[in-house]
N, C-alpha and C positions, 0 to 999 in steps of 0.2 A: 447839119452833117458834118461840116468843117470842124464845128466845135467838138463833135463826138470823136472825129478822127484824131483832133490835137489831144483829147482827152486819152484817147486810146494809146496814142504814141507815147503820152506821158506815162501811162501805166506800164506800158512796155519798158520804157526806159528806167522806171523805178524797180520793175522786176529784175532787170540786168544788175542794177545796182545792188539790190538785195543779195542776188546770188553771189556777187563779188564780195559782198561783206561776209557772208557764210563761209565762202571759200577761205577767206582771210582768217576768220576765227578758227577754222579747222587746221589751218597751217600753225597758228599759235598754240593750239592744243597739241598737235603732234610734236612741234618743238619743245614744248614743255615737257611732254611724255618722254621724248628722247633724253633731255636733260636729266630727268628723274632716273631713268634706266642706267644712264651713264654714271650718275653718282652711286646707284646701287651696286652696279657691277665693279666700280672702283673701290667701293667698301670692301665687297666680297672678295676681291683681289688682295687687298691690303691684309686682310685677315688670313687668307690662304698662304700669302708669302710669309707671314710672321710664324704661322704654325708649321710650315714647311722648314723654315730656317731654325726653329726652336723645336724640333722633333724630339720626343721623349726618348732618352737613352738608358740603355741598361749599365748600371755601375755595379758590376759583380766581377770577381777576379777572371783573368784571363783563361785560366784553366777551365772555369764554368763556361764562359762564353765561346769557347771552341767548339762546343756542342750545340750552339745556337741554331744552326741551320736545321739539324735533326730535331731538335726539341720542339722548334717553332712548327715544323712540318707536322710531327705527329699531334701537337696540340690543336692544330687547325682541323686535321682529320677527326679528331674527337670532340670538336666543339669547345676547346679549352682556350682559345686564344685570349680571352678576357682574363684568364688566370695565369698568364705568363710570368707575371712578378712574383706570384706565389711558387710557381714551379721552379723558377731560378733560384729562389730563396731556400727551397727544399734540397735542390741539388748541391747547393753551396754548404748547407749544414749537414747533409748526409756523406758528402765525399769530397767537397771542394772542387769537383770535376776530375779529380785525379785517379780515382779507382776505375777499373773497368766496369763494375756495377755501380754507375754514376748515381743511380737514383736509389740504390740499396734496396731493390724490390724483389730479390730473390725470395726472401722469406715470406712476402705476401703470396707466393705460389706454393708455399711449403717446401721450398728448396733450401739447401745450406747457404749460409751468407757468402755473397760474391760469386754465385753460381753463373749468372746471366752476364753476357758481354754488354757493351755499351748500347747497341741498338735495341736488343731485348730488353735491356734494363729500363730505358726510355719508354718503350711501348708498354711494358708492364707496369712501371711506376705511374704512367698517366691512365691507364686503365683503372689501376687501383684508386687512384686520387678520384677519378670520375665517379666510381662506385661509391666512395666515401661522401662526395659532395652530394649525390642524389639522395643518400641516406640522411645526411645532415639536413637538407631542404625538406625532406619528408617529414622528419622529426622537428622541424622549426627551431633548429640550433644556429649557434653563431659560427663565424669563420674560425675562430680560435679553437672551438672544439674540433673542427674539420682537420685544422693543422695539426693538433695533438693527436688526433686519430691516426694520422698517416704513421706516426711512430708507434702508438700503442696498439691499434687495430680497431675493428669496427665496434668491439664491446665497449670502448670508451664512450661511444655516442650514446648507447643506452643507459651508461653509467651517469652521464650528465643529464639526461633526460629524467632519470629517476631522482637526481638530487638537485632540482630546481629549474633545469633547462637552459642554464647559462654557464659559460665557462668560468672557472675560478682556477687561480694557481693551486688553491688548496685541494681542489678535487683531482688535479693532475698528480698531486703529491699522495693523496689518500689512495687513489687508484693503484700506483706504483708500489706503495706500502703494502696494500693487501695482496696484490699478485706476487711480490717478492717475499712474503711472510716476514717483512721488516729487515731483510738482510740490506746492508749498506755497502757501497763501493766508493772508492775515491773518485772525484770528478773535478779535475783542476780547470774549470772553466771560470771566467771572472763573475758570471752571475752566481754560480754556485758558491764560489769563494766569498763574494760580498754578503750572501744570504745565510749560508750555513758553514762557512769554513772550508768548503770543497768536497762535498759528497752528494751522492744521489742514490735511489734505492736500486737494487739489482733487477730492475725490470724496466726496459726502455729508457727514456730520458723525460723526466718530469719538468725539464726546462724547455722542452722542445718548442712549444707554442711561441714562447718568449723569444727563443732565438730566431725564429721565422719572423716574427714581428720586428725584431731588431734589424734583420737584413733588409726587410721592406722599407722601414722608415729611413735607413741609411741610404737606400737607393732613391727615395723620394726628396730627401734632404739635398742630395748632390744634383737632382734635376731642378732644384729651386734656382731662379735666376734674381738676384737682389737688385734693387735699384741703386745706381751709381749715384755720386753726388751730382754730376752733371744732369742725369735724369731727373733727380728731385728738383734742382733748380728750374730747369725748363718746365717741367710739370706743374710746379708750384706757380710760376709766373703765368703759365696758361691758365691755370684755375683761377687765379686773381683776376686775370683779364676778363674772363667770363663773368665774374662776379661784378665787376665795374661796369660791365655791359648792362647787367641786370640792373645795377643802381640808376644808370642813365634811362633805361627804357621803362622800368617799372615805377621807381620811386621820384625820378627827376624828369618825367616824361615831357613836359612843357617848358623846361628850363632852358636858359640861353645856351648852357654847356652842351645839352643834348641837341638842340638846333644846330649848333656849330659843328659837333662831330658827325652827325648824319646829313648836313648841308640841306637843312629845311628851315622853315621860318617857325617861330614860336606859334603864330596863328594856326599854321598847318597842323602842328602837333597838338593844339587844343581841340581840334575837330574830334567829334565823339567817336567815330569809327576808328580813326587812326590812333587816337589816343588809347583806345581799348586794345587794338591791335598790337601796338607797341608794349603795352603792359604784359599782356600774354606772351609776347615773344621773350620779353625780359625774363620772366620766370623760366621758361624752357633753358634760356642761355645760363642762367644761374644755377639750375639743377645740374646742368652738365659740368659746371665749374665745381660744384659741391662733390659730385660723384668723382670727378677726377682726384680732388684733393683727399678724398676718403681712401680711394684706391692707392693713392701715393704713400700715405702715411698710416694706414692700419697695419698691425701686426702681420707679417708675411704677405705684404700687399700683392694683389693679383695683377700681374704685369699683361695677362691677355686682356682682362677687363679694361685696363688702362689703355691698350691698344685700340679697342672697340670705342671708347669714349673720345680719344684724341682723333681717330678716324672720322667720326661723326662731327667733331668741331671743325676739323680741317675741310671737310666735304660740305658743309653748310657755308663756309666762307667761300669755297669754290663757286657754289650755286649763287650766292649773293654777288660775287664778283661778275659772273656771266650775266646775270639778269638785271643787276641794278647798277652798282659802282665798282669798277675794277679795283679801286683802292682798297675795298673790303678784303679782297684775297691776300693782300700783305698785312693790313692792319690786324684782321681777325683770325686769318689763317696762318701767318707766320710762325708764330710760336707753337701752336700744335704741330705743324709740320717739322720744324725743328725738332720737337720732343720726340716725334715718331722716329725720325732719322736717328736720333741717339739711342732709342730702344732696339732699333734694327741692327744698328752697328755695335751696340753694346758699349757705348762710351762711358 
């Protein structure tokens, strides 16, 4: 009986120890989960702050942007908020925002030119544009056909459909020639002067789609943020650092250099599981470095993509510093952090 009691007590004590062990494992799990969530939300916050700071701006004349509130309100009502860039370009080409009929939409209602006031002009202009857009999608045509149709009328969409279904500058010219009976008028626009000496046909404007495109490209070009010399230096060194980490972890896994950097023994690094883990981790770090260098030096480098990659580099270092060795935060995360700061401050 005594033996059984002792055995029973022993089982009871082992059960308590087992419960304590399970509790500890749960705590570790929750701590790890919280760390992962913290890293995720920090990453999301960095991207949000970048996007908020570098919000897309409209680079059109002040005379056009003075109608911004009204244009954007009507565009939202008509489900055209995604077309604002085109609508600003149309207003700029049509009137520069200076005329009362800012969208020059009176004729689309069968009224004489400049009949509508500003509010009615925007209301009608956007209704007309929406009608043309729906017909463009119905006929499976491209955006340039839509832009040119705002000037020519809906008939041009059928004309494009009949002649191949793809906008061509020659189609815009042929349409105007047919509608005008070949009558020419002087047109002192740089596009016209460069192409034909400065004329167009006496029907609409055969250069209209190209003028809209020119306005859109100019706006997008001014919204581009180029990397500065400081940005490139810091990002290049960050990329090279992560390639060096890949060299140590993947190609020199059990070397003295790797053992010294990661404060481990060569014997430990030669262990099969740890060796495989290091090699895989090295590939991950190397790919981050390659991606950053690509984003830095590709033509028209994508800054937002670089912010994403640098954020990943920095947060991986933060997690490593918290979970393993605090020096990782500085050694691995210092340069990516400085690169992020330089991008946010536009150094």
